[in-house]
Structures are given as structure tokens and as C-alpha cells.
N, C-alpha and C positions, 0 to 999 in steps of 0.2 A: 670153420673159422671164418670164412667168407660172410656166412650168414650172421654170425655174432657182430662182424665189424659194420655189416649193413645196418643191421639194426641199432647198434651203438650211435652211427651217423644219422639215423632218423630220430632217435630220442634226444639228441643234441639238438637237431633243427626245430623239435616240436615247439618251443616257446617262440621261435621266430615265425612259425607257421599259425600259432593261435596267440597272438599278443593280447587280444582282450579277456583271455581266460582269467586272470586275477580279477577283473572287474565284476565277473558274476558274484563273487562272494563279499560283496560291499556290505550287504545285510547282515553278514555273520560279525559276531562281537569277538574280539581278540583282548581280553581285559585279564590281568592275573586275579585271582580269586581274592586276595588281600584287599584289592581295590573295589570290590563289589560293595553295593548298598545291600543292607539286609532285606529279606522278604518284607518285614513289617513296612518299610519305607515304600515298596512297589504296592503294597496293598493300600497304604494311605495315599499314594498317587491316584490308585483307582477310586478311591472313595471322595477325593477331593476333585474327580471329573464325575461323579455320579454313575460310576459304573459299579455293578455288582459282580464280584469274583466269584468264579465257580472253581478255577484252578489257576494256580500259577506255577509254570514249569520252565525249564531252562532247554531252550534249542538253539542249536548253533551257537553256543555261548553266550547267547542273549536271553532276558527273562521274556516269557511269553505268558500274557493274561488271557485267558479265556474266560468269558462272562457275558453280561449283558449292559448295554448302556442304559441311561434314563428312560428311555423310551421303550425299553424291553426288547430292543432288538439284539440278536447274537452278535457278539464282537470278538476279534481276536486282534490283541495289541502286542507289537514287539517292541521291547524297552532295553536301550543300552544298560547294562549292569552298574557301571560306575557313575555315571551320570543321571539317570533315570530320564534320558532323552527319548521320547516316543520316535521310532524310526518307522514304522510300519503300523497301520491301523487299518484293518478289514471288517466289513461287516458280512457275516455270514449269511447266505440268500437259500433258503430251503426251498424257494419256488422251484429251481431247477430240478431238484431233487424230486419234488412231487410230480412234475411233468414226466421225468422218466418212469417213475412208478406207474403212472396213468398209461403210459406207452405201452409199458410190459402187460397190463392188467385189461387190454382191450378186450370186450367180448367176442366170441367167435374166432379166436387165436389158437381154440384147443387143436 
């Protein structure tokens, strides 16, 4: 019983100990599905920006576009589903992967 009370006391204090925890979820989208723009609208947004879409998926309640920009660079774009506001835009960098692959394939490491 004493362990249960101690655990309940700790759990009740967690929000006070970690007040910044809700801020970590800021790039999640919490919008009812009825308010979402259709995937066609997301595809149009991509076309208007010169992006070639490889895939449109849902991640953390947001639309996520995987594809390439007009210059051919790999991109990942996170979009709010109701407003189609771009909330995150990332260029995928393959150089780091190539360096890691080269590090593993050094001659003489057998």
C-alpha cells in the first residue's frame, strides 16, 4: 500500500517536474478529420511549389510529403491538414549516409 501511495504521489508531481513536456508535441497536428483538406489539395500545393511527390502520408496527425524539389534534392515537408500550412521543410542529405558506408568499407578492416 505504501508503494502505491508513493507511486501515485510521484505521478501526480510529474507535470510539475516536467513542465516543458507539452511543448515537445508542437509539430503534431490535432485536427478532426472532417476539417482536413483532401490529398489532392496537398498534391496541388506540392505542384505549385515545384515539388515532385513520391509519397503523401500521415504522420503525427499531419500530412507529410516525401519527394524532390525543383532542383532534384530529396525533401520531406510537413503540412497542417486543415490549412495546408507548411510547418516543417527538410532537405534529405545523403552525404552523411555515404560517409558512414565508406567508413564501414575501409580496406584492411577484415
